[in-house]
Residue, then its C-alpha position, 0 to 999 in steps of 0.5 A: m840308332k845306328a850310324c856308319v863311318i864311311s870314310l877311307n881314312l886310316s887315323k881317324g878311325l881309332v880316335i873315333k874308337s876311343h871316343l865312342e868307348e869312352k861314351s859307352i856306345p856299341f859299335k864295331y871298329f874294323y875286324d879282328f885279323n885274328d877271327s878266324k871266323l872271317s875266313v868263312y866269307p868270300e871276297t865278294t860283296q855279297g861276302i861283306h853283305d854277310y859279314i855285316d850281317s852278322i855284326y849288325e845287330g848288337n853295335d850303333v855304330f860301324i867305323e871303317f872298312p868294309m862298311a866304309f865301302e858298303y854303305q849303300y847295304m847298309y843304307q839299305k838295311d835301315n835308311d835312318t842310319k845315319f852316316v858320317y863321311v871323313n874327309i881325308d886329303k887325297v895325298q895324305w890318304i895315299e901317305a897313309m895306305n904307303s906307310l900300312k904297307a910296312y905293317p906285317f900282318e900275320s895273314a896276307p891278304y888280310p880278310f876282305e884286302e882282295y875286296f878292297c883292290k877291286k871294288y873300284l879297280n879293274t885289276d888282278v891285284a889283290e893285295i894293298a901292298n901291291l897298289t900303285n899310288e895310281d891305283l890309290s889315286e883311282i880308288y880314292d877318286a871313286h870312293v869320293l864320287a860314289v859317296d858324294t853321288f848316293f848321298a847328294n841332297n840326304s840330310n842322313c850323311i854329313k862330311i867332316d875334314i879330319d883336320n877340323p878342330l870341332f870334328f867331335e862336337i860336330f860328330d856328336e851332335f850329328l849323332s845325337i850322343 
């Protein structure tokens, strides 16, 4: 089984990570910011595809970015992959992104940050810290529309609200874990 969490959410990813650890399910959560090998992947769609290819074997579940933006590629690799879209309110997500701007990263921009900024925006901005609330709103809207359109009438994708008290029951049942 392969599964991919394709949300823009920031907080649920860590909880999903802990949940999968408890179940001993191999996963890849985001990436290690200090992994020097990441610098070999360019800030392009192909760079992200190459990164995904490098981590694909040995992991069953992929959580958050960059896989969240490249769900089409994940689907192309294996159209039996299950996709979980963790739905988060736009205002809540923008607040979370703004709080992220306060975190000091050892390397700024972090790997694929420029790609994140430019995936849905026609911008010269290369760091999340420089995105406006309007930019973030545009990214959110474009991502939700793209995911909803791509997975319309596809039983391999489920959308679960981040605050749903039955989140993990729905998650586990959908992934058969």
